[in-house]
mmCIF file as gemmi writes it, N, C-alpha and C atoms, coordinates in Angstrom:
data_model
loop_
_atom_site.group_PDB
_atom_site.id
_atom_site.type_symbol
_atom_site.label_atom_id
_atom_site.label_alt_id
_atom_site.label_comp_id
_atom_site.label_asym_id
_atom_site.label_entity_id
_atom_site.label_seq_id
_atom_site.pdbx_PDB_ins_code
_atom_site.Cartn_x
_atom_site.Cartn_y
_atom_site.Cartn_z
_atom_site.occupancy
_atom_site.B_iso_or_equiv
_atom_site.pdbx_formal_charge
_atom_site.auth_seq_id
_atom_site.auth_asym_id
_atom_site.pdbx_PDB_model_num
ATOM 1 N N . MET Axp A 1 ? 124.122 184.429 97.572 1 0 ? 1 A 1
ATOM 2 C CA . MET Axp A 1 ? 124.953 183.389 96.999 1 0 ? 1 A 1
ATOM 3 C C . MET Axp A 1 ? 124.467 182.032 97.511 1 0 ? 1 A 1
ATOM 4 N N . PRO Axp A 2 ? 124.593 181.017 96.698 1 0 ? 2 A 1
ATOM 5 C CA . PRO Axp A 2 ? 124.23 179.678 97.145 1 0 ? 2 A 1
ATOM 6 C C . PRO Axp A 2 ? 125.079 179.238 98.344 1 0 ? 2 A 1
ATOM 7 N N . THR Axp A 3 ? 124.436 178.512 99.239 1 0 ? 3 A 1
ATOM 8 C CA . THR Axp A 3 ? 125.083 178.011 100.446 1 0 ? 3 A 1
ATOM 9 C C . THR Axp A 3 ? 125.304 176.507 100.317 1 0 ? 3 A 1
ATOM 10 N N . TYR Axp A 4 ? 126.409 176.039 100.869 1 0 ? 4 A 1
ATOM 11 C CA . TYR Axp A 4 ? 126.761 174.623 100.825 1 0 ? 4 A 1
ATOM 12 C C . TYR Axp A 4 ? 127.196 174.184 102.22 1 0 ? 4 A 1
ATOM 13 N N . ILE Axp A 5 ? 126.831 172.966 102.572 1 0 ? 5 A 1
ATOM 14 C CA . ILE Axp A 5 ? 127.293 172.362 103.819 1 0 ? 5 A 1
ATOM 15 C C . ILE Axp A 5 ? 128.132 171.155 103.439 1 0 ? 5 A 1
ATOM 16 N N . SER Axp A 6 ? 129.346 171.113 103.963 1 0 ? 6 A 1
ATOM 17 C CA . SER Axp A 6 ? 130.256 170.006 103.656 1 0 ? 6 A 1
ATOM 18 C C . SER Axp A 6 ? 130.51 169.19 104.914 1 0 ? 6 A 1
ATOM 19 N N . LEU Axp A 7 ? 130.37 167.887 104.771 1 0 ? 7 A 1
ATOM 20 C CA . LEU Axp A 7 ? 130.7 166.927 105.821 1 0 ? 7 A 1
ATOM 21 C C . LEU Axp A 7 ? 132.066 166.357 105.446 1 0 ? 7 A 1
ATOM 22 N N . ILE Axp A 8 ? 133.026 166.527 106.326 1 0 ? 8 A 1
ATOM 23 C CA . ILE Axp A 8 ? 134.425 166.285 105.969 1 0 ? 8 A 1
ATOM 24 C C . ILE Axp A 8 ? 135.077 165.3 106.926 1 0 ? 8 A 1
ATOM 25 N N . ASN Axp A 9 ? 135.859 164.401 106.364 1 0 ? 9 A 1
ATOM 26 C CA . ASN Axp A 9 ? 136.693 163.496 107.159 1 0 ? 9 A 1
ATOM 27 C C . ASN Axp A 9 ? 138.138 163.626 106.717 1 0 ? 9 A 1
ATOM 28 N N . TRP Axp A 10 ? 139.025 163.529 107.698 1 0 ? 10 A 1
ATOM 29 C CA . TRP Axp A 10 ? 140.434 163.512 107.391 1 0 ? 10 A 1
ATOM 30 C C . TRP Axp A 10 ? 140.813 162.213 106.7 1 0 ? 10 A 1
ATOM 31 N N . THR Axp A 11 ? 141.752 162.288 105.802 1 0 ? 11 A 1
ATOM 32 C CA . THR Axp A 11 ? 142.381 161.103 105.228 1 0 ? 11 A 1
ATOM 33 C C . THR Axp A 11 ? 143.512 160.691 106.179 1 0 ? 11 A 1
ATOM 34 N N . GLU Axp A 12 ? 144.196 159.616 105.862 1 0 ? 12 A 1
ATOM 35 C CA . GLU Axp A 12 ? 145.359 159.214 106.666 1 0 ? 12 A 1
ATOM 36 C C . GLU Axp A 12 ? 146.404 160.332 106.68 1 0 ? 12 A 1
ATOM 37 N N . LYS Axp A 13 ? 146.591 160.974 105.53 1 0 ? 13 A 1
ATOM 38 C CA . LYS Axp A 13 ? 147.537 162.093 105.444 1 0 ? 13 A 1
ATOM 39 C C . LYS Axp A 13 ? 147.084 163.242 106.34 1 0 ? 13 A 1
ATOM 40 N N . GLY Axp A 14 ? 145.801 163.545 106.304 1 0 ? 14 A 1
ATOM 41 C CA . GLY Axp A 14 ? 145.269 164.661 107.082 1 0 ? 14 A 1
ATOM 42 C C . GLY Axp A 14 ? 145.352 164.442 108.578 1 0 ? 14 A 1
ATOM 43 N N . ILE Axp A 15 ? 145.001 163.241 109.041 1 0 ? 15 A 1
ATOM 44 C CA . ILE Axp A 15 ? 145.066 162.971 110.477 1 0 ? 15 A 1
ATOM 45 C C . ILE Axp A 15 ? 146.512 162.902 110.948 1 0 ? 15 A 1
ATOM 46 N N . GLY Axp A 16 ? 147.387 162.458 110.071 1 0 ? 16 A 1
ATOM 47 C CA . GLY Axp A 16 ? 148.804 162.413 110.428 1 0 ? 16 A 1
ATOM 48 C C . GLY Axp A 16 ? 149.395 163.782 110.682 1 0 ? 16 A 1
ATOM 49 N N . ALA Axp A 17 ? 148.788 164.793 110.082 1 0 ? 17 A 1
ATOM 50 C CA . ALA Axp A 17 ? 149.257 166.172 110.237 1 0 ? 17 A 1
ATOM 51 C C . ALA Axp A 17 ? 148.188 167.023 110.928 1 0 ? 17 A 1
ATOM 52 N N . PHE Axp A 18 ? 147.48 166.424 111.903 1 0 ? 18 A 1
ATOM 53 C CA . PHE Axp A 18 ? 146.379 167.132 112.559 1 0 ? 18 A 1
ATOM 54 C C . PHE Axp A 18 ? 146.816 168.432 113.221 1 0 ? 18 A 1
ATOM 55 N N . LYS Axp A 19 ? 148.07 168.526 113.623 1 0 ? 19 A 1
ATOM 56 C CA . LYS Axp A 19 ? 148.541 169.753 114.271 1 0 ? 19 A 1
ATOM 57 C C . LYS Axp A 19 ? 148.532 170.951 113.327 1 0 ? 19 A 1
ATOM 58 N N . ASP Axp A 20 ? 148.47 170.701 112.029 1 0 ? 20 A 1
ATOM 59 C CA . ASP Axp A 20 ? 148.443 171.771 111.033 1 0 ? 20 A 1
ATOM 60 C C . ASP Axp A 20 ? 147.024 172.151 110.618 1 0 ? 20 A 1
ATOM 61 N N . THR Axp A 21 ? 146.006 171.543 111.237 1 0 ? 21 A 1
ATOM 62 C CA . THR Axp A 21 ? 144.634 171.708 110.753 1 0 ? 21 A 1
ATOM 63 C C . THR Axp A 21 ? 144.149 173.154 110.777 1 0 ? 21 A 1
ATOM 64 N N . VAL Axp A 22 ? 144.557 173.927 111.786 1 0 ? 22 A 1
ATOM 65 C CA . VAL Axp A 22 ? 144.105 175.321 111.843 1 0 ? 22 A 1
ATOM 66 C C . VAL Axp A 22 ? 144.745 176.124 110.717 1 0 ? 22 A 1
ATOM 67 N N . ASP Axp A 23 ? 146.013 175.869 110.456 1 0 ? 23 A 1
ATOM 68 C CA . ASP Axp A 23 ? 146.682 176.551 109.344 1 0 ? 23 A 1
ATOM 69 C C . ASP Axp A 23 ? 146.082 176.135 108.003 1 0 ? 23 A 1
ATOM 70 N N . ARG Axp A 24 ? 145.752 174.846 107.861 1 0 ? 24 A 1
ATOM 71 C CA . ARG Axp A 24 ? 145.119 174.391 106.621 1 0 ? 24 A 1
ATOM 72 C C . ARG Axp A 24 ? 143.744 175.026 106.456 1 0 ? 24 A 1
ATOM 73 N N . SER Axp A 25 ? 143.05 175.251 107.561 1 0 ? 25 A 1
ATOM 74 C CA . SER Axp A 25 ? 141.752 175.921 107.501 1 0 ? 25 A 1
ATOM 75 C C . SER Axp A 25 ? 141.902 177.334 106.945 1 0 ? 25 A 1
ATOM 76 N N . ALA Axp A 26 ? 142.895 178.054 107.433 1 0 ? 26 A 1
ATOM 77 C CA . ALA Axp A 26 ? 143.139 179.414 106.933 1 0 ? 26 A 1
ATOM 78 C C . ALA Axp A 26 ? 143.478 179.392 105.446 1 0 ? 26 A 1
ATOM 79 N N . ALA Axp A 27 ? 144.266 178.41 105.031 1 0 ? 27 A 1
ATOM 80 C CA . ALA Axp A 27 ? 144.609 178.292 103.61 1 0 ? 27 A 1
ATOM 81 C C . ALA Axp A 27 ? 143.367 177.965 102.782 1 0 ? 27 A 1
ATOM 82 N N . SER Axp A 28 ? 142.467 177.147 103.322 1 0 ? 28 A 1
ATOM 83 C CA . SER Axp A 28 ? 141.249 176.805 102.576 1 0 ? 28 A 1
ATOM 84 C C . SER Axp A 28 ? 140.342 178.023 102.432 1 0 ? 28 A 1
ATOM 85 N N . GLN Axp A 29 ? 140.338 178.9 103.425 1 0 ? 29 A 1
ATOM 86 C CA . GLN Axp A 29 ? 139.548 180.131 103.312 1 0 ? 29 A 1
ATOM 87 C C . GLN Axp A 29 ? 140.111 181.036 102.215 1 0 ? 29 A 1
ATOM 88 N N . GLN Axp A 30 ? 141.419 181.095 102.11 1 0 ? 30 A 1
ATOM 89 C CA . GLN Axp A 30 ? 142.043 181.876 101.037 1 0 ? 30 A 1
ATOM 90 C C . GLN Axp A 30 ? 141.733 181.268 99.679 1 0 ? 30 A 1
ATOM 91 N N . LEU Axp A 31 ? 141.742 179.942 99.599 1 0 ? 31 A 1
ATOM 92 C CA . LEU Axp A 31 ? 141.414 179.258 98.348 1 0 ? 31 A 1
ATOM 93 C C . LEU Axp A 31 ? 139.966 179.538 97.959 1 0 ? 31 A 1
ATOM 94 N N . ALA Axp A 32 ? 139.058 179.489 98.913 1 0 ? 32 A 1
ATOM 95 C CA . ALA Axp A 32 ? 137.648 179.776 98.629 1 0 ? 32 A 1
ATOM 96 C C . ALA Axp A 32 ? 137.488 181.188 98.07 1 0 ? 32 A 1
ATOM 97 N N . ALA Axp A 33 ? 138.218 182.125 98.624 1 0 ? 33 A 1
ATOM 98 C CA . ALA Axp A 33 ? 138.139 183.514 98.157 1 0 ? 33 A 1
ATOM 99 C C . ALA Axp A 33 ? 138.555 183.632 96.692 1 0 ? 33 A 1
ATOM 100 N N . LYS Axp A 34 ? 139.495 182.81 96.251 1 0 ? 34 A 1
ATOM 101 C CA . LYS Axp A 34 ? 139.915 182.836 94.847 1 0 ? 34 A 1
ATOM 102 C C . LYS Axp A 34 ? 138.776 182.437 93.914 1 0 ? 34 A 1
ATOM 103 N N . PHE Axp A 35 ? 137.831 181.659 94.441 1 0 ? 35 A 1
ATOM 104 C CA . PHE Axp A 35 ? 136.669 181.247 93.651 1 0 ? 35 A 1
ATOM 105 C C . PHE Axp A 35 ? 135.451 182.117 93.96 1 0 ? 35 A 1
ATOM 106 N N . GLY Axp A 36 ? 135.666 183.224 94.653 1 0 ? 36 A 1
ATOM 107 C CA . GLY Axp A 36 ? 134.582 184.148 94.966 1 0 ? 36 A 1
ATOM 108 C C . GLY Axp A 36 ? 133.716 183.716 96.126 1 0 ? 36 A 1
ATOM 109 N N . GLY Axp A 37 ? 134.231 182.814 96.961 1 0 ? 37 A 1
ATOM 110 C CA . GLY Axp A 37 ? 133.419 182.265 98.037 1 0 ? 37 A 1
ATOM 111 C C . GLY Axp A 37 ? 133.98 182.47 99.419 1 0 ? 37 A 1
ATOM 112 N N . THR Axp A 38 ? 133.243 181.936 100.381 1 0 ? 38 A 1
ATOM 113 C CA . THR Axp A 38 ? 133.658 181.916 101.776 1 0 ? 38 A 1
ATOM 114 C C . THR Axp A 38 ? 133.594 180.475 102.255 1 0 ? 38 A 1
ATOM 115 N N . PHE Axp A 39 ? 134.387 180.15 103.278 1 0 ? 39 A 1
ATOM 116 C CA . PHE Axp A 39 ? 134.472 178.784 103.77 1 0 ? 39 A 1
ATOM 117 C C . PHE Axp A 39 ? 134.766 178.839 105.261 1 0 ? 39 A 1
ATOM 118 N N . GLU Axp A 40 ? 133.807 178.434 106.077 1 0 ? 40 A 1
ATOM 119 C CA . GLU Axp A 40 ? 133.975 178.454 107.53 1 0 ? 40 A 1
ATOM 120 C C . GLU Axp A 40 ? 133.851 177.033 108.05 1 0 ? 40 A 1
ATOM 121 N N . ILE Axp A 41 ? 134.849 176.602 108.827 1 0 ? 41 A 1
ATOM 122 C CA . ILE Axp A 41 ? 134.81 175.221 109.294 1 0 ? 41 A 1
ATOM 123 C C . ILE Axp A 41 ? 134.643 175.145 110.799 1 0 ? 41 A 1
ATOM 124 N N . TYR Axp A 42 ? 134.087 174.01 111.209 1 0 ? 42 A 1
ATOM 125 C CA . TYR Axp A 42 ? 133.919 173.663 112.611 1 0 ? 42 A 1
ATOM 126 C C . TYR Axp A 42 ? 134.489 172.26 112.804 1 0 ? 42 A 1
ATOM 127 N N . TRP Axp A 43 ? 135.373 172.102 113.758 1 0 ? 43 A 1
ATOM 128 C CA . TRP Axp A 43 ? 135.891 170.782 114.08 1 0 ? 43 A 1
ATOM 129 C C . TRP Axp A 43 ? 134.849 170.093 114.952 1 0 ? 43 A 1
ATOM 130 N N . THR Axp A 44 ? 134.569 168.837 114.664 1 0 ? 44 A 1
ATOM 131 C CA . THR Axp A 44 ? 133.479 168.157 115.337 1 0 ? 44 A 1
ATOM 132 C C . THR Axp A 44 ? 133.919 166.804 115.89 1 0 ? 44 A 1
ATOM 133 N N . ILE Axp A 45 ? 133.11 166.297 116.786 1 0 ? 45 A 1
ATOM 134 C CA . ILE Axp A 45 ? 133.285 164.959 117.341 1 0 ? 45 A 1
ATOM 135 C C . ILE Axp A 45 ? 132.114 164.128 116.835 1 0 ? 45 A 1
ATOM 136 N N . GLY Axp A 46 ? 132.388 162.949 116.351 1 0 ? 46 A 1
ATOM 137 C CA . GLY Axp A 46 ? 131.332 162.092 115.823 1 0 ? 46 A 1
ATOM 138 C C . GLY Axp A 46 ? 131.767 161.503 114.497 1 0 ? 46 A 1
ATOM 139 N N . PRO Axp A 47 ? 130.797 161.204 113.63 1 0 ? 47 A 1
ATOM 140 C CA . PRO Axp A 47 ? 131.15 160.531 112.372 1 0 ? 47 A 1
ATOM 141 C C . PRO Axp A 47 ? 131.924 161.418 111.393 1 0 ? 47 A 1
ATOM 142 N N . TYR Axp A 48 ? 131.926 162.727 111.612 1 0 ? 48 A 1
ATOM 143 C CA . TYR Axp A 48 ? 132.67 163.64 110.741 1 0 ? 48 A 1
ATOM 144 C C . TYR Axp A 48 ? 133.674 164.418 111.577 1 0 ? 48 A 1
ATOM 145 N N . ASP Axp A 49 ? 134.85 164.628 111.016 1 0 ? 49 A 1
ATOM 146 C CA . ASP Axp A 49 ? 135.893 165.376 111.711 1 0 ? 49 A 1
ATOM 147 C C . ASP Axp A 49 ? 135.675 166.876 111.632 1 0 ? 49 A 1
ATOM 148 N N . ILE Axp A 50 ? 135.058 167.302 110.532 1 0 ? 50 A 1
ATOM 149 C CA . ILE Axp A 50 ? 134.853 168.729 110.279 1 0 ? 50 A 1
ATOM 150 C C . ILE Axp A 50 ? 133.513 168.898 109.575 1 0 ? 50 A 1
ATOM 151 N N . VAL Axp A 51 ? 132.82 169.985 109.901 1 0 ? 51 A 1
ATOM 152 C CA . VAL Axp A 51 ? 131.64 170.404 109.15 1 0 ? 51 A 1
ATOM 153 C C . VAL Axp A 51 ? 131.93 171.828 108.692 1 0 ? 51 A 1
ATOM 154 N N . ALA Axp A 52 ? 131.666 172.096 107.423 1 0 ? 52 A 1
ATOM 155 C CA . ALA Axp A 52 ? 131.943 173.429 106.88 1 0 ? 52 A 1
ATOM 156 C C . ALA Axp A 52 ? 130.692 174.014 106.255 1 0 ? 52 A 1
ATOM 157 N N . ILE Axp A 53 ? 130.565 175.318 106.383 1 0 ? 53 A 1
ATOM 158 C CA . ILE Axp A 53 ? 129.504 176.064 105.719 1 0 ? 53 A 1
ATOM 159 C C . ILE Axp A 53 ? 130.19 177.04 104.778 1 0 ? 53 A 1
ATOM 160 N N . SER Axp A 54 ? 129.795 176.989 103.529 1 0 ? 54 A 1
ATOM 161 C CA . SER Axp A 54 ? 130.427 177.857 102.536 1 0 ? 54 A 1
ATOM 162 C C . SER Axp A 54 ? 129.378 178.497 101.65 1 0 ? 54 A 1
ATOM 163 N N . GLU Axp A 55 ? 129.791 179.545 100.995 1 0 ? 55 A 1
ATOM 164 C CA . GLU Axp A 55 ? 128.973 180.215 99.981 1 0 ? 55 A 1
ATOM 165 C C . GLU Axp A 55 ? 129.852 180.461 98.77 1 0 ? 55 A 1
ATOM 166 N N . PHE Axp A 56 ? 129.286 180.212 97.605 1 0 ? 56 A 1
ATOM 167 C CA . PHE Axp A 56 ? 129.985 180.456 96.345 1 0 ? 56 A 1
ATOM 168 C C . PHE Axp A 56 ? 129.003 181.07 95.365 1 0 ? 56 A 1
ATOM 169 N N . PRO Axp A 57 ? 129.514 181.779 94.367 1 0 ? 57 A 1
ATOM 170 C CA . PRO Axp A 57 ? 128.624 182.425 93.397 1 0 ? 57 A 1
ATOM 171 C C . PRO Axp A 57 ? 127.748 181.436 92.629 1 0 ? 57 A 1
ATOM 172 N N . ASP Axp A 58 ? 128.231 180.201 92.439 1 0 ? 58 A 1
ATOM 173 C CA . ASP Axp A 58 ? 127.493 179.215 91.648 1 0 ? 58 A 1
ATOM 174 C C . ASP Axp A 58 ? 128.044 177.825 91.921 1 0 ? 58 A 1
ATOM 175 N N . ASP Axp A 59 ? 127.33 176.816 91.415 1 0 ? 59 A 1
ATOM 176 C CA . ASP Axp A 59 ? 127.746 175.422 91.632 1 0 ? 59 A 1
ATOM 177 C C . ASP Axp A 59 ? 129.106 175.116 91.01 1 0 ? 59 A 1
ATOM 178 N N . ASP Axp A 60 ? 129.39 175.719 89.861 1 0 ? 60 A 1
ATOM 179 C CA . ASP Axp A 60 ? 130.679 175.475 89.21 1 0 ? 60 A 1
ATOM 180 C C . ASP Axp A 60 ? 131.84 175.928 90.094 1 0 ? 60 A 1
ATOM 181 N N . SER Axp A 61 ? 131.705 177.104 90.702 1 0 ? 61 A 1
ATOM 182 C CA . SER Axp A 61 ? 132.761 177.615 91.583 1 0 ? 61 A 1
ATOM 183 C C . SER Axp A 61 ? 132.903 176.744 92.823 1 0 ? 61 A 1
ATOM 184 N N . ALA Axp A 62 ? 131.777 176.32 93.388 1 0 ? 62 A 1
ATOM 185 C CA . ALA Axp A 62 ? 131.814 175.441 94.565 1 0 ? 62 A 1
ATOM 186 C C . ALA Axp A 62 ? 132.48 174.115 94.229 1 0 ? 62 A 1
ATOM 187 N N . THR Axp A 63 ? 132.178 173.571 93.066 1 0 ? 63 A 1
ATOM 188 C CA . THR Axp A 63 ? 132.756 172.297 92.658 1 0 ? 63 A 1
ATOM 189 C C . THR Axp A 63 ? 134.252 172.433 92.391 1 0 ? 63 A 1
ATOM 190 N N . ALA Axp A 64 ? 134.658 173.503 91.735 1 0 ? 64 A 1
ATOM 191 C CA . ALA Axp A 64 ? 136.081 173.728 91.479 1 0 ? 64 A 1
ATOM 192 C C . ALA Axp A 64 ? 136.842 173.849 92.793 1 0 ? 64 A 1
ATOM 193 N N . PHE Axp A 65 ? 136.269 174.558 93.753 1 0 ? 65 A 1
ATOM 194 C CA . PHE Axp A 65 ? 136.896 174.675 95.076 1 0 ? 65 A 1
ATOM 195 C C . PHE Axp A 65 ? 137.026 173.303 95.729 1 0 ? 65 A 1
ATOM 196 N N . ALA Axp A 66 ? 135.96 172.52 95.719 1 0 ? 66 A 1
ATOM 197 C CA . ALA Axp A 66 ? 135.984 171.194 96.343 1 0 ? 66 A 1
ATOM 198 C C . ALA Axp A 66 ? 137.031 170.295 95.688 1 0 ? 66 A 1
ATOM 199 N N . LEU Axp A 67 ? 137.168 170.385 94.388 1 0 ? 67 A 1
ATOM 200 C CA . LEU Axp A 67 ? 138.184 169.595 93.683 1 0 ? 67 A 1
ATOM 201 C C . LEU Axp A 67 ? 139.587 170.005 94.114 1 0 ? 67 A 1
ATOM 202 N N . MET Axp A 68 ? 139.82 171.302 94.188 1 0 ? 68 A 1
ATOM 203 C CA . MET Axp A 68 ? 141.143 171.789 94.597 1 0 ? 68 A 1
ATOM 204 C C . MET Axp A 68 ? 141.435 171.411 96.049 1 0 ? 68 A 1
ATOM 205 N N . LEU Axp A 69 ? 140.436 171.529 96.913 1 0 ? 69 A 1
ATOM 206 C CA . LEU Axp A 69 ? 140.622 171.169 98.312 1 0 ? 69 A 1
ATOM 207 C C . LEU Axp A 69 ? 140.934 169.679 98.446 1 0 ? 69 A 1
ATOM 208 N N . GLY Axp A 70 ? 140.148 168.861 97.784 1 0 ? 70 A 1
ATOM 209 C CA . GLY Axp A 70 ? 140.345 167.419 97.845 1 0 ? 70 A 1
ATOM 210 C C . GLY Axp A 70 ? 141.667 166.963 97.248 1 0 ? 70 A 1
ATOM 211 N N . SER Axp A 71 ? 142.135 167.679 96.233 1 0 ? 71 A 1
ATOM 212 C CA . SER Axp A 71 ? 143.372 167.271 95.563 1 0 ? 71 A 1
ATOM 213 C C . SER Axp A 71 ? 144.593 167.409 96.456 1 0 ? 71 A 1
ATOM 214 N N . GLN Axp A 72 ? 144.478 168.135 97.548 1 0 ? 72 A 1
ATOM 215 C CA . GLN Axp A 72 ? 145.596 168.284 98.474 1 0 ? 72 A 1
ATOM 216 C C . GLN Axp A 72 ? 145.814 167.019 99.309 1 0 ? 72 A 1
ATOM 217 N N . GLY Axp A 73 ? 144.803 166.15 99.339 1 0 ? 73 A 1
ATOM 218 C CA . GLY Axp A 73 ? 144.956 164.852 99.967 1 0 ? 73 A 1
ATOM 219 C C . GLY Axp A 73 ? 144.715 164.772 101.46 1 0 ? 73 A 1
ATOM 220 N N . ASN Axp A 74 ? 144.293 165.866 102.081 1 0 ? 74 A 1
ATOM 221 C CA . ASN Axp A 74 ? 144.091 165.863 103.529 1 0 ? 74 A 1
ATOM 222 C C . ASN Axp A 74 ? 142.686 165.494 103.968 1 0 ? 74 A 1
ATOM 223 N N . VAL Axp A 75 ? 141.712 165.698 103.089 1 0 ? 75 A 1
ATOM 224 C CA . VAL Axp A 75 ? 140.313 165.466 103.462 1 0 ? 75 A 1
ATOM 225 C C . VAL Axp A 75 ? 139.531 164.827 102.329 1 0 ? 75 A 1
ATOM 226 N N . ARG Axp A 76 ? 138.415 164.21 102.718 1 0 ? 76 A 1
ATOM 227 C CA . ARG Axp A 76 ? 137.396 163.729 101.783 1 0 ? 76 A 1
ATOM 228 C C . ARG Axp A 76 ? 136.121 164.473 102.155 1 0 ? 76 A 1
ATOM 229 N N . THR Axp A 77 ? 135.42 164.965 101.156 1 0 ? 77 A 1
ATOM 230 C CA . THR Axp A 77 ? 134.24 165.782 101.432 1 0 ? 77 A 1
ATOM 231 C C . THR Axp A 77 ? 132.972 165.195 100.819 1 0 ? 77 A 1
ATOM 232 N N . SER Axp A 78 ? 131.867 165.456 101.489 1 0 ? 78 A 1
ATOM 233 C CA . SER Axp A 78 ? 130.525 165.239 100.945 1 0 ? 78 A 1
ATOM 234 C C . SER Axp A 78 ? 129.829 166.584 101.088 1 0 ? 78 A 1
ATOM 235 N N . THR Axp A 79 ? 129.468 167.182 99.972 1 0 ? 79 A 1
ATOM 236 C CA . THR Axp A 79 ? 128.933 168.535 100.007 1 0 ? 79 A 1
ATOM 237 C C . THR Axp A 79 ? 127.469 168.545 99.605 1 0 ? 79 A 1
ATOM 238 N N . LEU Axp A 80 ? 126.683 169.3 100.362 1 0 ? 80 A 1
ATOM 239 C CA . LEU Axp A 80 ? 125.244 169.412 100.162 1 0 ? 80 A 1
ATOM 240 C C . LEU Axp A 80 ? 124.883 170.853 99.826 1 0 ? 80 A 1
ATOM 241 N N . ARG Axp A 81 ? 124.023 171.042 98.846 1 0 ? 81 A 1
ATOM 242 C CA . ARG Axp A 81 ? 123.498 172.386 98.556 1 0 ? 81 A 1
ATOM 243 C C . ARG Axp A 81 ? 122.421 172.662 99.599 1 0 ? 81 A 1
ATOM 244 N N . ALA Axp A 82 ? 122.512 173.781 100.281 1 0 ? 82 A 1
ATOM 245 C CA . ALA Axp A 82 ? 121.561 174.144 101.33 1 0 ? 82 A 1
ATOM 246 C C . ALA Axp A 82 ? 120.731 175.344 100.886 1 0 ? 82 A 1
ATOM 247 N N . TYR Axp A 83 ? 119.476 175.392 101.353 1 0 ? 83 A 1
ATOM 248 C CA . TYR Axp A 83 ? 118.56 176.475 100.993 1 0 ? 83 A 1
ATOM 249 C C . TYR Axp A 83 ? 118.054 177.168 102.248 1 0 ? 83 A 1
ATOM 250 N N . ARG Axp A 84 ? 118.065 178.482 102.225 1 0 ? 84 A 1
ATOM 251 C CA . ARG Axp A 84 ? 117.478 179.279 103.307 1 0 ? 84 A 1
ATOM 252 C C . ARG Axp A 84 ? 115.963 179.311 103.108 1 0 ? 84 A 1
ATOM 253 N N . ALA Axp A 85 ? 115.256 179.81 104.119 1 0 ? 85 A 1
ATOM 254 C CA . ALA Axp A 85 ? 113.787 179.833 104.068 1 0 ? 85 A 1
ATOM 255 C C . ALA Axp A 85 ? 113.272 180.6 102.848 1 0 ? 85 A 1
ATOM 256 N N . ASP Axp A 86 ? 113.853 181.755 102.548 1 0 ? 86 A 1
ATOM 257 C CA . ASP Axp A 86 ? 113.374 182.537 101.402 1 0 ? 86 A 1
ATOM 258 C C . ASP Axp A 86 ? 113.624 181.808 100.088 1 0 ? 86 A 1
ATOM 259 N N . GLU Axp A 87 ? 114.733 181.102 99.997 1 0 ? 87 A 1
ATOM 260 C CA . GLU Axp A 87 ? 115.014 180.329 98.787 1 0 ? 87 A 1
ATOM 261 C C . GLU Axp A 87 ? 114.027 179.168 98.648 1 0 ? 87 A 1
ATOM 262 N N . MET Axp A 88 ? 113.705 178.541 99.765 1 0 ? 88 A 1
ATOM 263 C CA . MET Axp A 88 ? 112.763 177.425 99.73 1 0 ? 88 A 1
ATOM 264 C C . MET Axp A 88 ? 111.373 177.906 99.35 1 0 ? 88 A 1
ATOM 265 N N . ARG Axp A 89 ? 110.98 179.085 99.84 1 0 ? 89 A 1
ATOM 266 C CA . ARG Axp A 89 ? 109.669 179.654 99.449 1 0 ? 89 A 1
ATOM 267 C C . ARG Axp A 89 ? 109.61 179.872 97.941 1 0 ? 89 A 1
ATOM 268 N N . SER Axp A 90 ? 110.698 180.371 97.383 1 0 ? 90 A 1
ATOM 269 C CA . SER Axp A 90 ? 110.745 180.596 95.94 1 0 ? 90 A 1
ATOM 270 C C . SER Axp A 90 ? 110.621 179.275 95.182 1 0 ? 90 A 1
ATOM 271 N N . ILE Axp A 91 ? 111.273 178.243 95.662 1 0 ? 91 A 1
ATOM 272 C CA . ILE Axp A 91 ? 111.19 176.926 95.029 1 0 ? 91 A 1
ATOM 273 C C . ILE Axp A 91 ? 109.759 176.403 95.107 1 0 ? 91 A 1
ATOM 274 N N . ILE Axp A 92 ? 109.153 176.497 96.283 1 0 ? 92 A 1
ATOM 275 C CA . ILE Axp A 92 ? 107.789 176.014 96.472 1 0 ? 92 A 1
ATOM 276 C C . ILE Axp A 92 ? 106.816 176.783 95.583 1 0 ? 92 A 1
ATOM 277 N N . ALA Axp A 93 ? 107.05 178.093 95.426 1 0 ? 93 A 1
ATOM 278 C CA . ALA Axp A 93 ? 106.171 178.917 94.584 1 0 ? 93 A 1
ATOM 279 C C . ALA Axp A 93 ? 106.165 178.436 93.138 1 0 ? 93 A 1
ATOM 280 N N . LYS Axp A 94 ? 107.228 177.848 92.695 1 0 ? 94 A 1
ATOM 281 C CA . LYS Axp A 94 ? 107.311 177.356 91.313 1 0 ? 94 A 1
ATOM 282 C C . LYS Axp A 94 ? 106.456 176.117 91.104 1 0 ? 94 A 1
ATOM 283 N N . THR Axp A 95 ? 106.006 175.493 92.17 1 0 ? 95 A 1
ATOM 284 C CA . THR Axp A 95 ? 105.19 174.287 92.04 1 0 ? 95 A 1
ATOM 285 C C . THR Axp A 95 ? 103.71 174.601 91.915 1 0 ? 95 A 1
ATOM 286 N N . ALA Axp A 96 ? 103.355 175.854 92.103 1 0 ? 96 A 1
ATOM 287 C CA . ALA Axp A 96 ? 101.928 176.231 92.065 1 0 ? 96 A 1
ATOM 288 C C . ALA Axp A 96 ? 101.402 176.307 90.633 1 0 ? 96 A 1
């Protein structure tokens, strides 16, 4: 499945309810499962409050999940499509 890395910051609403962040994480994992994916988060120190690694069957499912997550108003996300070594080899092979 395609892998995605999300760089996440809390909104004012999200930081105001920081004590609920672990519960919201569990809810986001359940939401990801509804789209056929997985979502694992890490709380971080620095320019991002959270970094997440997820997998979804396709870009459409990943985007639908991100829209639903963002619509809750607790976070803003920047999501990157990530490639493993074998996927990158396949991409490079297409350039030959």
